[in-house]
C-alpha positions in Angstrom: -201.5 119.3 -82.1 -199.0 119.1 -85.0 -197.2 122.2 -86.1 -198.8 124.2 -83.3 -197.0 127.3 -82.0 -195.6 127.2 -78.4 -198.4 127.5 -75.9 -198.2 130.9 -74.0 -201.6 131.7 -72.6 -204.3 129.9 -70.6 -208.1 130.3 -71.0 -210.1 129.1 -68.1 -213.8 128.2 -67.7 -215.2 129.2 -64.4 -218.0 126.9 -63.1 -216.6 123.5 -62.3 -213.1 124.6 -63.2 -212.5 127.5 -60.7 -215.7 127.7 -58.7 -217.5 124.7 -57.2 -220.9 126.0 -58.1 -222.7 122.8 -59.0 -224.8 122.5 -55.9 -226.0 126.2 -56.1 -226.8 125.9 -59.9 -228.6 122.6 -59.3 -230.9 124.3 -56.8 -231.6 127.1 -59.2 -232.3 124.8 -62.2 -234.4 122.4 -60.1 -236.6 125.3 -58.9 -236.9 126.7 -62.5 -237.8 123.2 -63.9 -240.5 122.5 -61.3 -242.0 126.0 -61.9 -242.3 125.2 -65.6 -243.6 121.6 -65.2 -240.3 120.1 -66.4 -238.3 117.1 -65.2 -235.3 118.5 -63.2 -233.3 115.3 -64.1 -233.8 116.0 -67.8 -233.0 119.7 -67.5 -229.8 119.4 -65.4 -227.6 117.8 -68.0 -228.5 120.6 -70.5 -227.0 123.2 -68.3 -223.3 122.3 -68.3 -221.1 124.7 -70.2 -224.1 126.6 -71.6 -225.5 130.1 -71.1 -228.9 130.0 -69.2 -230.8 131.2 -72.2 -229.3 128.5 -74.4 -230.4 125.9 -71.8 -233.9 127.3 -71.9 -234.0 127.0 -75.7 -232.9 123.4 -75.4 -235.2 122.4 -72.5 -238.3 124.4 -73.3 -238.4 125.9 -76.8 -241.8 127.3 -76.3 -240.6 129.7 -73.5 -239.1 133.1 -74.1 -235.4 132.7 -73.3 -234.9 136.4 -72.5 -237.7 136.4 -69.9 -236.6 133.1 -68.4 -233.0 134.4 -68.2 -234.2 137.3 -66.1 -236.0 134.8 -63.8 -233.0 132.6 -63.5 -230.8 135.6 -62.7 -233.1 136.5 -59.9 -233.0 132.9 -58.5 -229.2 133.0 -58.8 -228.9 136.3 -57.0 -231.1 135.0 -54.2 -228.5 132.3 -53.6 -225.8 134.9 -52.8 -222.1 134.8 -53.6 -220.9 132.1 -51.2 -219.4 129.7 -53.7 -216.3 127.7 -52.7 -213.3 127.4 -55.1 -212.6 124.1 -56.8 -209.7 122.4 -54.8 -206.4 123.5 -56.3 -207.9 126.5 -58.2 -206.1 129.0 -56.0 -202.8 127.3 -56.5 -203.2 127.1 -60.3 -204.0 130.9 -60.5 -201.1 131.7 -58.2 -198.7 129.7 -60.4 -200.0 131.5 -63.5 -199.5 134.9 -61.8 -196.1 134.0 -60.5 -194.9 132.8 -63.9 -196.5 135.9 -65.6 -198.5 133.7 -67.9 -201.3 135.6 -69.7 -204.7 134.1 -68.7 -208.4 134.9 -69.1 -211.8 133.7 -67.9 -214.1 132.3 -70.6 -217.4 131.6 -69.0 -221.1 131.2 -69.9 -221.9 133.0 -66.6 -222.7 136.7 -66.4 -220.7 139.7 -65.2 -223.4 140.3 -62.6 -222.3 137.3 -60.5 -218.8 136.1 -61.4 -216.7 139.0 -60.1 -218.6 139.0 -56.7 -218.0 135.3 -56.3 -214.3 135.6 -57.1 -214.1 138.4 -54.5 -215.8 136.3 -51.9 -213.3 133.4 -52.4 -210.3 135.6 -52.7 -209.4 134.3 -56.2 -207.8 136.9 -58.4 -209.6 138.2 -61.5 -207.6 138.6 -64.7 -207.6 141.6 -67.0 -209.4 139.7 -69.7 -212.8 138.2 -68.9 -215.3 137.0 -71.5 -218.9 136.5 -70.2 -221.8 134.8 -71.8 -223.4 138.1 -72.8 -220.2 139.2 -74.6 -220.9 136.9 -77.6 -223.9 136.3 -79.8 -223.3 132.5 -79.9 -222.5 130.7 -76.7 -220.6 127.5 -76.2 -220.2 125.1 -78.0 -219.7 127.8 -80.7 -216.1 129.0 -80.6 -216.9 132.7 -80.4 -216.1 133.1 -76.7 -212.7 131.5 -76.9 -211.8 133.4 -80.1 -212.7 136.6 -78.4 -210.6 135.9 -75.3 -207.6 135.1 -77.4 -208.0 138.3 -79.4 -208.3 140.4 -76.2 -205.1 138.8 -74.9 -203.4 139.4 -78.2 -202.5 135.7 -78.5 -203.5 133.4 -81.4 -206.0 130.7 -80.3 -203.5 128.0 -81.4 -201.1 129.4 -78.8 -203.7 129.2 -76.0 -204.5 126.3 -73.7 -208.1 126.0 -72.5 -209.2 124.2 -69.4 -212.8 123.0 -69.5 -214.9 120.5 -67.6 -218.0 120.3 -69.9 -218.5 118.9 -73.4 -219.9 122.1 -74.8 -217.0 124.1 -73.4 -214.3 121.7 -74.7 -216.0 121.7 -78.1 -216.0 125.5 -78.2 -212.3 125.8 -77.2 -211.2 123.2 -79.8 -213.3 124.7 -82.5 -211.6 128.1 -81.8 -208.2 126.3 -82.3 -207.1 126.1 -78.7 -205.4 123.1 -77.1 -207.8 121.7 -74.6 -207.3 120.1 -71.2 -210.5 118.3 -70.1 -210.9 118.4 -66.4 -212.7 115.2 -65.6 -214.4 116.2 -62.3 -217.9 116.4 -63.8 -217.6 114.2 -66.8 -215.3 111.2 -67.6 -212.7 111.5 -70.3 -215.0 109.6 -72.8 -217.5 112.4 -72.5 -214.9 115.0 -73.4 -213.6 113.8 -76.8 -212.8 117.4 -77.9 -210.1 117.6 -75.3 -206.5 116.9 -76.4 -205.6 115.6 -72.9 -207.4 115.0 -69.7 -206.8 115.8 -66.0 -208.5 114.5 -62.9 -207.5 117.4 -60.7 -205.7 120.8 -60.8 -202.5 119.0 -59.8 -202.7 117.2 -63.2 -203.8 120.4 -65.0 -200.6 122.1 -63.7 -198.5 119.1 -64.8 -200.1 119.3 -68.3 -199.3 123.0 -68.5 -195.7 122.3 -67.4 -195.5 119.6 -70.2 -196.7 122.2 -72.7 -194.1 124.7 -71.6 -196.6 127.1 -70.2 -195.5 126.8 -66.6 -191.8 126.5 -65.5 -190.4 123.4 -64.0 -191.6 123.0 -60.5 -189.2 123.1 -57.6 -189.3 120.6 -54.6 -190.7 121.6 -51.3 -189.0 120.3 -48.1 -190.6 117.4 -46.4 -192.4 115.9 -49.4 -191.3 112.6 -50.8 -190.3 112.7 -54.4 -192.6 109.8 -55.2 -195.5 112.1 -54.5 -194.7 114.2 -57.5 -193.7 117.9 -57.9 -194.9 119.9 -55.0 -195.7 123.0 -57.0 -198.1 121.1 -59.1 -200.4 120.5 -56.2 
């Protein structure tokens, strides 16, 4: 981004970026789709990066999104909080904490489930967390990212967002953030709103170093230099 201020804060999506919740959410949405006579294969792609009620509006406009959200929340609660972290997520958050980089969660998920899942994995929760119910318009609208930046006291143009879904990347870019597209759910061609792409958290950390958000990594004994900076793993 030309003439952008130095990057100094990181905004992170949750599902698919920090928590590997795809299998759990797939079970919930498949159950919901079948109950409503819908094709699960058609519904599933509509869920990425969106709030549940927004997916309901897209998949079944005739249904009441508020009522269906309550049903989906109940199905989700029945699954419990055993959701593993995405590989490398703990290292990324530890690097941000060590470097005292301001960071926030920006998720379409709800405050009823996200904190418990973070507690179950041992991942830290930041001071600033924006949930789906905190905004009138969900992703791909920019509201959630604009709100997170405001709560951190950092202009959106000085924030770097990490997203794995098209709707989320579009939201972050529309808010004015620099966007790293994590290509674990979608390929780079499906994330055109991202300014750069990363195939893993190793590459996310390398991109944050390149942007000056994280300090230069130091070598760890026993690792070959050809493997890349150890602290970016």
